[in-house]
N, C-alpha and C positions, 0 to 999 in steps of 0.2 A: 302523529307527528309530535304532539306534546309529550307523550310517553318516551319517545326516542330522544327528544331533547333533554328531558329530565335524566334519562339513563346516562347520556354522555356527559352531562354536567357533573354527575356523581362519580364517573369512572375515568375521565380524561385528566391529564395534568392541568390543563386550563381550557375552559370552554366559555366563550363570551356570550353576550345577550343577543337576541334576534338571530339565532342560528336556525337555519332551515335545512334539514337533511331529508331528501325525498325517499320514496319507497325503494327498497332493494339495495340501497347504498350501505356500506359498512366501513368502519374504521378498525384497522388491524392491530394497532399498538396503543397501550395505555399512556405512553409519553407524548402523544399528539397534543399540540396546542392550537386552539382555534380562537380567533379574535371575534370582535363584534360585527354584526350585520353580514354574516357569511351565508351564502346559498350554495348547497351542494345538490346537484341534480340526481335523478334516478339512476340506479345501478352503477354508482361510482365505487371505487376501491381506493381508500386513502391509507397509505403506509406511514412510515416514520416521518412526520412532517410538522412544520410550523406554518399555519395559515393565518396571515395577518388580517386586519379589519377590511371590510368592504370588498370582499372577494366573491366573484361569481364563477362557479364551476358548473358547466353544462352536464348533461347526462352522459353516462358510459365513459367517464374520464378515470384514468388510473394514475394516481400519484404514488409511484413506487418508492421504496426505501433506498434510493440511489440506484446506481447501475452495476453494483458489484455484489448483488445478492447470491449469484450463482457463479462463483469463481471456478476456473478450470482446476480440476483435481491434479495433484502431483501423481507421478506413476505409482508410488508406493503408498498412497493415501486413499483410503476408502471414503465413499460419500458420507458414511456415518461419522467419521472422524472430522470431516471438514465442517466448520461452523460458518454460517453465512455472515456477511458484513453488511450491517444496516446503517446507511448514512442518513442524516437528517436533511430533508429537502425543505427549503424555505420558499414560501409563496408570499411575495410582498403585498403591501396594501394596495387596494384598487385594481388588482389583476383580474382579467377576464380570461377564462379558459374555455375554448370551443369544444363542441361535441366530439367525443371519442378520442381526445388527445391523450398522450402518454407522457407523463412528466417524470424524468429521472434525475433532474438537476434543478437548481434554484432558479426562480423567476423573479426579476426585479420589480419594484413597485411601479404601478401604473402601466404595466405591459399587457399586451394582448397576445394570446396564443391561439392560432387558427385551428379550426376543426380538423381532427385527424392528424395533427402534428405530433412529432416525437421529439421531445426536448432531451438531448443527451449532453449538451454543454450549457453552462450557465448563461442565462439571458439577462442583459442589463436592464436598467430602469427605463421606463417610458418608450418602449419600442414595440413593434408588431413583428412576431416571428411565425413563420409557417413552414410546412414541409416535413419531409422525413429524410434526414435529420432536420430539425427546425433551424432555419436561418433568418436573420433579421432582414425584413424587406422595407421597413419604414420606421421613422420616429413618430411617436404619437403626438 
């Protein structure tokens, strides 16, 4: 874990202190920014993201680089010509993300994302969102 933390501190755009990234997780873009006191569980995939302070991410969570990575091809355009569009996903301070969630849009500070939820639309601050697609069920 110490070697992994040292690697990410030297390769990411920003990497805070007290970062814990469990076995099997990986970060796919060098522009990722991670704040202080962040926990990323086992077997997570983190795309183009900004993860603020005090975030807890359970195991098998995917934070994709937005929802437009695989755009529909035009009739006369080959898949080799098409370049993917990577959006930056913001995870606010104090967010909890449950087991196996898929995050494709920003999550506001203090929010909770339920296990197995799929976030396709932006989630506001201090709410609990669950389901596929994730919808707000309560304020925190």
